[in-house]
N, C-alpha and C positions, 0 to 999 in steps of 0.2 A: 322460676329458680334463675337467678342471676349468676352467670359466669364471671369469675373474678380473676385473680392472677394465675399465671402458669406456675405449678408447684413441681412439675418433673416432665422431662422429655426423654423418651426412649426411642428405641429403633423404629417402633411401628406405631406408637401412640404418644399423645401428649395429654397430661392430667391437669385440669384446672380445678382451683378451690371454688367453692360457691358460697352463697350467703348462710348455708346450713353447714356447721362444722363436721357433721357426720356424712356429708355427701360431696362427691366430686363429679365433674364432667370428664368423661373419657372420650378424647377425640382420635379418630382413626386415620392415620396417614396412608398416602400411596407408596411411601418408601419401602423397599424391599432390600433385606440383607441376608446373606448366607455365610457359613463357615465362620461364625463369630465376628460378623461384620467385615470380613476380608473382601467379600464380593458385595457391591452395592448396586441398586438400581431403582427403577420406579415401575410399578405395575399400575397401569391406568385404571382409575376408579376402584382400586382395591380397598381403600378405606371405606368407601360407601358399601361395597359388597361384604366386606368382613364385619361391619357394624350391623348389618342386616342379619346375616348368618349367626353372629353371636348372640344378638337379641333373641332371635327365634329359638336358639338352642338353649339359651339360659332359661327362657320362659318354659320350655319343654321340661327342663330338669327340674325347675321350681315346682311344676305340677306333679312331677314324680316324688317330691319330698327332699330333694337336694337343695341345701341352703346355699345361696349365691350371692354375690355382691350386687346383682343386677336389680335396677329399680324400673327404669323405662328407657325406651328408645326416644331421643329428644328430636333429632333431625337425621339428616343423611349420614352424617359423619359423627354425631355425638350421642353418647350413651350416658344417662345418669346412673351413678353406682354408689354404693356404700363405701366410705373411706376406710379401707382395711390396712393393716400393717402386714405387708407381704412377708410370708415365711421364705427365706432365701434358698428354697429347695424346689427344683423342677421334678415333677413326678411323671415318668414316662411309662405308658402302658402299651404293652406290644402283643398283638394277636397274631401277626404274621411276620416272618423274618424279612427284614428290609433295612436299607441304609447301614448305619454303623454296626447294628447287631449281626448282619450278614457277613460284613468284613471281620468282626471280632471272633465270631465263631466258625467262620469258613463254611457257611452254608448258602445255598442259592437263594437269591432274593425271590420272595414269593412263597417259600416253604412254610406251610402251616405249622403253628406251634402247638405242642401236645397240651400245654396249658399257658394261660396268660402269664406274662412277664411284668413285673413292676420294678422300676429302676428309679434311682434317686441321683440328682445332679446338683452340685453346688452352683447357685447362680452367681457367675462371675465371668464376664467377658474376658478381662485381662488373663485369667487363668485357664480360659477355654472350657468352662462349665464342667470341671472334672467329676466323674462318677464317684459317689460316696455311699456309706451305708449308715445303719443306725449307730454304730459305734462312733463314727465320726460326727454324727449330730450330737451325741452326748458329750463328746470330747471337746468340741468347739462351740457347745451351748446354741446350736442352731434351732433346735425344736426340742420339746419334752416328748418323752415316750408316750404320754396319753394324747398329745397333739397329733403325733404321727400315726397312732392307732386310728383316730378319727379321720385323718387324711386318707390313709390306705382304704379304710371301709368305705368312705365316700368315692374314692377313685374307682374302686371295683364296681360299684354300683353305677357310677357314670358310664364306665365301659359297657355294662350290661345294656343299659338304656339306650346309649348311643349307637351300639352294634345293631340293636334292632331297629332303631329309628333309620339308620342309614341303609340297612339292609332292604327294608320295605321300599326304599327309593332307588334300588339297583346300585348301591355303592357299597364297597368293602371298606370297613375301618381297620386299617392295617396296623396303625400305631398312632399315638398322639401324646401331646404334652399337656399338663394341667399345672396351675399354680393356685396356691391357697393362701389365705390371709386371716389374720387375728381381728376380731371384731366384737367389742363388748362382751369379752369372756368367751366367745364362741369361735368356731373355724368356719370360714365361708370359702366356697369355690370362687375364684376371681379371675383377672386378666381377661382372656378371650378364648373362644373355641372356634377356630377358622381353618381354612386350607394352609394358613402360614404355619400352624402348629400341629396339623394332622396329616397323616398320609391316606389319601382317599383314592381308591382305584375303582374304575367302572367294573361291576360285578362280572360282566360278560367278556369284556375285551382286555381288562386289566390295565386300560389306559390310565395313566397318572393324572389325577385331578387336583393337584396340590403345588405347593412351593417347589417341588422337586423339578418341576418344568422350568422354573427359574435357576435352581441350583445347577441342574445338568444341561441347561441351554437346550431344552426340547422344543421351544417354540409354543405358540398358542396357550400362552399363560393367561391372559384375560379370559379367553374362550373357556378354559378349564374352571376358573373361579366363578364364571357366569353360570355354567352348568351346574355347579354345586349349589350356587344361590337359587337357581330355578327349582332344583329338586328338594332343597331344604324348605322352600317357602310352598311347596305344593301341597 
């Protein structure tokens, strides 16, 4: 598979065309951002770790029947993926109160939720990724109802499988972000699943093992990612 020209560069990844129009190469960078790119930095070897973690989790979910864009891990930083048309909606699944939910609802971080919360955000850094609902999606033609039904169904299943996966490895899946894309008439799970977009806490100590260590200047950022990688690959 030959990597061709760059077609997109985001905050954490670069996408390259290939000699197959249906496939792209997804390159993972070490760049780190927070607060809609207002805070920037570098996490050493993050791209290598996130590629390995994402590849492992996508393969795990594929084995569970979740359709994803993942094809194969090509190298330390490169993943071969199906070329999807990303739906401009971030799906956030929350199992435990943390981050913006704690502030918004006035509850202590770490409070277990009586039921899982599914939230939607419009993908737009200039607008600060505002929270939206199904009415916004219809009014602004962001996604069809039947598409979002499939997205929500897949997201809830992903949450179930990943909570079990991480729990077996001594990690709490607090909350996480998913993105989906359109591909040949279907809906695929896309983007990445990594400590960049997941809140992961040690089950015993509640130590943060994710990008909150970067956001909140907690230190030991690389060590936290390395621990997640080690446990995910175990």
